[in-house]
N, C-alpha and C positions, 0 to 999 in steps of 0.2 A: 502382454498384448491383450486386448479384450477379445473374442470369440466374436465372428459377425454373427449377424443376427438373422435367421431365417425366415423370410418371408415370401409368401404366395399369394399369387394376385389372379383372380378367376374374372374374367369377363368376354363374352360369346360373340363381342363387336372386335373385328381387326381392328380399327382406328382406334378404339379404346383401348384396347392393350398396349399398342404401338406408343399411342400418348402416353399411359402410364410407364411403358419402358423406357422414355425420353426423359419426361419429367421425372422419374425417381433415381435417373444415371446419379444424380448428385451424392444419392447415399450407397453409391458404389463401394465407398471405404470401409462404411460399417454395416451395409446390408449383403447378405447374398439371396438374391430375389430370382424366383422363378414365374414365369407368366404360362397361363394356362386359358385354353378357349372355351374350357364346359368343365361342369362339377364332374362328369365321369373321368375325363381325363386327368383333374386335379386327384381325382380319388385316386387314380392308378399311380401317378407320379407318388404322392404321399407313401403307398404301398410300397414302393421300390426304392425310395430315396430316404437319408437320413431324416428323424423326426424336425417339421418346422414351426417355429417358435410363434407365429402370426398366420393368419390366412386372409384375405380380403377379398370378399366375394361380391359381385353384381347380386341385385336382387332379381332381375329378370331377365332369363334366361329360358332358350329352348329346352323340352325335356326336364332335366333336372334344375330348378329354380334354387336361388340363391338359399333360402329358407330349407327348403329338403337337404341341400348340401351340406350347409353349417350342421343341421341336427344329425346327419351322420358323421361329419369332424367329432362334434361333441361325444357320440357315442363310442369313436373309435380311439379319438387322440385327445382326453380329458384338456391335457396340459396345454395344448395350444389355444392361442388368445383368437376369439371370432370376430369378424368386423365384416359387417355390410354396408355397402356402397350403392347408393341407390338415388337416381333422379326421382322416385315416385314417394309422395308422402301420401299416397292413400291408405287409410285405417286399414281394409284388408290386409296390406303388406305390413305394415306397423303392427298387427295384432299376430302375424305370423314369424317375425321376426325376434319380438319382445324375448321369445326365451331361448333359441339357439344362438343369439346375438349377444355378445358383450359390448359392444359397440356399435354405434350406428352413425354413418357419415353420410352428409349429402353429397350428390354430384351436384356441380364440379366441384372436388375437393383440391384444395392447394396442398404443394408437399407439406407445407409447416402444419398444416392441420391433420393430415394423414400421421406425419413425425410425432407429432403431440398424444395424438389419440393412442398410437400405440405405445409411445414412450413411457406411459403412466404405470397400465398394468405389467409391462417387461421389467421394468425398476423394481417393482414388488416381486415379481417373479422370482427376480435374481436375489432378493435379500431372505427369502425364504430358505431352510435349510435342507430340506429333504425333496426330492422327487414328489413321494408321497402326498406331502403338503401341498405342493404346489399343483399336482393333481387335483386334488379334493377341491382347493380353491375354486381352479379353472373351470372345473364341472360343478361349480356350486350354481344352483339356478336362483333358488331366493332363499332369504332366512326366514324361521320359525315365527310364526306370530301367535299368539294365545288363540285356542280354539274359540271361545266365548266372544273373543273381539271379531272375528273373523263371521263366525255366524251372524252377530248384531250386525257387521257391517253388509253382509249380504242380505238379510232380512231388511235393513233400510234403504239399499239401494233398490229394492226390489216395491217399497212403498210409495204411493201416490203422493204422499206429503214429503218427498226426499227431497232435500235442500244441499245445496254447498256446504252451509254451516254445520248441518248435522253429520254428513260425513266426513268434514273434515273435525269434527269435535271426535269421532271414534279411531279414526287415523291417530289423531295427536296422542292417543293412548298407546302405541303400539309401536315400538322400535322399529320393529324389520317393515312394516307397512307404511311409516314415515321415510325410513330410507329410501326404500323400491319408491314410491313415488315422487319423491325430489329427485332421485335418480334420472328417472324415467322424463321427468318434465324438462329437466334442464339438458337433457340430451339431444341429438339434432333430430329426432323423433319427431319435436315438435316445434324447433327453429322459433323459441320464445326471444324475444328482444333483449330482454335481463335476465340475470339471475332470479329464479325462483327460490325464495328461504322459507315458505310456511306451508302447512298441509292446504289451508285453504284459499291461498294464494295459487297454489298447484292445481286444484280441481277447480278453481274459477277459470286459471287458464285453458287448461284442457277439455273441460267439460264434464257434465253427470254423464252424459251419454258416453263419452270416452272411458271413463271410470267403471261404469257399469259392463262395459264390453272387458275389459280388462282384468274386471273381479270375476263377474260372471261366467263369461266365456274362457276366457285365458285362463284363470286362475293363478294372478299374477302373485299372490299372498297366499302362502301355506301355512297350513295348521300344525302345528305344535302334535306330532303323533308317536315320537318316542316314548318310553317307560315311564309310567307314573310318575316315578320314582324323581325323575327328573324335572316333571311339570312346575312343581314348588320352586325350583331354582330361576326358571325364565319367571316365574310370576314376581320372584323376589328383586330380580333384575329389573323388571320391568316398573315396580316399586320406586325402586331407589333413583332411577333413571329420572320416574315422575317428580319425584320430588326435588332432586338436582335440577329439574328444566325451571319448575315453581320458582323455586329461589332463585337461581339467575335470573329470571322473568321479573320477580321482584326487586332482585338488586338494580337490573339495567334500568327499573322505573324510578327508584329512588335516585339514581343518578343523573336524572332528567333525561333519559333517552324516550325518542319519540316511541310510538304504538308499534311502528315497523319495524325498529330495530330491538324492541323489547320482547317481540315475536320471533324476530331470527335469532334471539338469544335463546330464545327459549328452545326454540329447534337445534339450536349447536350445542347445549346444554343435554337434551335428550340424548342424543346420538352420541355423546362422550364414551360412551360404554358400547357401543356398537359391534366392537370386535370380539367382545365375548361370547356374541350370540353364535359363532362357527365354531365355536367349543362344546356348544349344546347339542 
């Protein structure tokens, strides 16, 4: 028999907690659920109970808000999957939760949406063989990017002549930056109508101002800063991924694919080796 998933819900509004308890009751056979009225109370609960697999927190709460609470959870319990549940799509809230939250869900979210969001990272966690590896992946904030490219992107974003095309062209040259931008753009943070599959589409969808805030204020792209001996490995991985991406795009065009499909093929091929970045 599979062990129940331990899920902690945090919200300061009693009627919201009651609603969560009622709507999530259908998961009782699979989830062991706890409901807390504040971040402070949740941290006390986490300190005295067995580890929780997932924490789902409201964003706006008096005292300790969701971003602060999840930051503490990230520090103390790196293996725990962190989900922010919020009815507000304000830029300030988005910027504060990009780091501490793995997943952003908009209120109101159906049971199916919560289940789907939680199930994906949990399925990956269960495939990983050791607690240490699970902790590393769950605690990972972002993947490393080539330092020169990060600096070029930052300079471009500060330039008066900056454009969506020029920014996307730089992001297209880096595995980690492309992956992070597409992940964010396709999340509930931005509620886009359909899947975003290219860097240019992503930049145009969420806007240059948002990209500037994410890169220059929040630092969503991390420069590779480990040993100098590892830098050539990252450069080689990037060169290989770019070559595969260009070949895949050319093949798609030769088969009669339209421009959108060809560009999506480029992105898919570029990201085909993304898992190797975790090892660097």
